[in-house]
N, C-alpha and C positions, 0 to 999 in steps of 0.2 A: 676729925682729921687725924690720920695716923702717919707718923714718920716712918721712913724705911727702916730705921734702927728698931723701932717698936715692932714692926712686922717681922723682922729677922729674929727678934727676941721671942716673939710668940711662936714662930715657926720652929725655932730651936727647942723651945719648951715642949711643944706638941710632939716633936720627934723624940725627945728624951723620954717623955711620958709613954709614948707608944712602945719604945724600945724596952722600957722598964716593965710594962705590962706583958710584952712578948717574953722577956726573960723569966718573969714570975710564972707565966703559964707553962713555959718549958720546964721549970723546976717542979711545978705541981703535977704536970702531966707529961712526963718524959716519954711515955709510950706513943704520944701523938707526934713526936718529932724524930 
């Protein structure tokens, strides 16, 4: 059983992680962006 707050926290964490990976990839390979 998951509470809506837990779901929001997981969603926010996944979004932040994805954004971090995207920024890291952009820094490592600027020619692809």
